[in-house]
N, C-alpha and C positions, 0 to 999 in steps of 0.2 A: 393324326392324332399328337403329328412332336405338337404344329399349331397350333392348338389347343394347347396342351401342353404350357407353349409356351408363352401363351394371352393370358394363361389362371398364373404364371408366377411372374409378371410384369403386373398384372391386378392387386397382385401381394406383397410386389415393395414398391405399389404405390398407394395404399392403403395403412401396410407403414414409415414410406417417409411424412403419410400426411398426421400418422399416429405420433412424432415424435416431435415434430414442431407444435404438435395441437398443443404438449405435453413441455415444454420450450417456451411457450406462448404465460400457458397455467403459471411457473417458473419465472416469467420476465412482469406479466402482470400480476401477481397476488405480489408482487415486493411495490412494497413501497417508495417512486421515487423523490428521496429526499433531497437534496443540495448542503453533502459539509459544510462545503467553503463555500464566500463569495466568491468572482473571482480576488476585490483586489483584501479581499474579508485579511491578509492575515498579515495588515498594518494594523491593523486593530488590535491582537497584543490577548483578542480571547481564545484561542486555539481547543482550551478545555474549554472553556464554553458552550462551543460549537458542536463538542466530539459531545456532550453531555447529550446535546439539543438532541443532536445526529443519536443515539445513540436511546435513548428511550422513543426520536417517533422509531427507529426501526424493532425497536422491545428487545432490543438487544440487553445480557445478564451485567450489574457494574461490578467487575470484580474474575470475572469469570470470561468475559469476553476477548480472546484474544488477535492479535493482528502479526501477518504475517502481506512480505514484499509488497514494501512500503511502495511507490517511488511516484517523483510529489517532482517538477520541473513549473521556473520562476524564471519571469523575464525580466535584464539587468532595473526593471522598477519594479520588483516584488511582487507585480502579477501574474497571479498561476497560470498557469498557460493549462494542463493541466494532474492529473492525479490514478490513480492505479494505489488499489491492497486488497484484501482478500479477512474479514475478520473470521473467524472459526468459536461458535458461544454452543456452546451445552445445555439442550435441551429438559424439563425435565423428567420426559421421558427412556431418557439412556439415549439419545439423537441429542446429530451434533448442526444450526447450521450455518452454511459450508453461508457464508452474504461477500459477492464482488462487488465491488466502487468501480466505475470509470470516470468520469468525468473530465473534458475537452474545450474551453474560451477562444486560444490562437491553437490549434492543431495543425499540424503541414500533411497534413489527409487530411480536405475535406469534408470526406464523403463520412467519419468519422464522427458519429451520437454527440451533442453537450453532454447529454450525461442518461446512464446507464447504471443503474444497482437491482443485480441476479442479488438471487436467491435459492438451494436448496439443500436435503436432510438427507443425511448419510449418517446409518447402523452404525458405525462403530469409531470411537474416541479413535480422527485420527491420527496417524502416529506421531508428525510437528508436535500435537497439540502443547505439549509438558517441555519443550523447550522452547517459545516461544516468550516473550514481554503477554505482558497485559495491554489494552489497546487505553485504556485511563493512564496505564504509568509511559507508556510510548509516547501519549496527544498531551498531557505536562512534559514532560521534558522537551518536544517541537514547541512548548508554546514559549520553557524557557530558553531556550539557543536560538529562536526568532527574534525572543522579543532582547537577546546580548547581543543582536544582531551576528547570526556565528553564518547564517545562509546569505552573508552578502558579497558577489565577485564578480566586483566590476570591471577586469575584463576582459570578463563576457561576457554572451550577446544570453543569455541563459546557465542557470542554475541547477543542477540535479541531483534531487535528497534520494540515495532507497540504500530499505532496509531492510532485509531476510524478514527479520523480526524476533530470531531465535539469540540467543546466549549460547554465542557463540567462543571460540579464540579465534581475532580478529585476526589477518596478516591481510596489509590491503596498502598500498601505494605512496607512501605525499605523509604529509606531517598525520605525530595522534595529537590529538586533546582529550581528556577522561572528564565528565557533567557528574558530577560529587551533590549532592545535590539542584545548591544555585550556583557548587561552580564553578569554573570552567577558564582548566587552566592545562596548558602546554606537555605532555612529553617530547624525550629526546625519543625517538627511530626509533633506536635499539632497546630501549621500553616496551615495542610495542608487543611485543609477547611475553612480558615477564610476569605472574602466576600473582602477581597481585590484581593483576588483570583477564585476566583471562573466565572465561566464561558468565560477559555479560552484553546484556545487551550493546551495534553499537549503529551511526550512521556513516555512508561517504557525501559525502559533499564532495560531486564535480561538475565545474566552468567545462560550458564547450560553448561555436554559434551554431549549433543547430540543437533544433527544439526537443529532437523527435533522435539523437542521437549520441551519443560523447564518447570519450577511451580514457582510459583512468590512467593513468603519470603522476609522479613526482611532479608537478607542472599542476597540475591542470587535478589533484583529490586530496581532501583533505578529510580524517576518519575522524568524528568521536564517541569513543567507550560512556556508556552511558551507567552509571553505578545508583 
C-alpha cells in the first residue's frame, strides 16, 4: 500500500512538473523574440527610434508602458555586451503584462542565451507601477545622454548602466549630474539630496574591468538625475 501511494505521488509530481514546463514554454513561445539593439546600435544615436520599433513589435502601450531594473553593459568601444530590463504594461482588461528582456552578445557565461524575451500577465497592478518612469521617457533620456558621450568610461574595460526605473530620493557614490531637457550639468555631491532633486529618475554609470560584476565607489561611479 505504501509503495502504491509513493508511486502515485511520484506520478502526480511528474505530471505537475510537465504542466509547469508547458506553461513556461507557452509564455516563452508566445512572445516575439524582438531584438531591441544590435551590438553596435548605440553608435547610431537613435535609441528612441529603436525603442519605438520594439514597442510596436511587442504591442506595448505608448506612454503607459513603464520600465524597471534596467541594466546595460558596454565595452570600451561602446558596443553592447549585455542588457536586461522589465517592462510593465497595462492591458485593456485591467491586467498588466510583465515583459522581461535579456540580450547577451559577449557575456562571460558562454551558455547564456543571446536573446530571450518572455512575458506574462498579472491580474493586479504591481505595487511599484505608479513609481516607475515610462519606457518612452526613459529611452529618450538614454538617447540624449548617449549622444553627449556620458556613458564613456575609457579608464575601464566595461561601463555598466543601472536604473531601478523609479522616481526616488537618490543617494549613491560618486559625482552627481542632472539632465534637464537636453542640458546636462554637474552638481556638487552635497547637493544630491537637495529637495529640488528628489523624486526623479536616475541612472548610475559604473566603470569596471569585468563584464559580469562591478562595485560602486567614488572612483568608479557617477549618477545622473533625470528631470
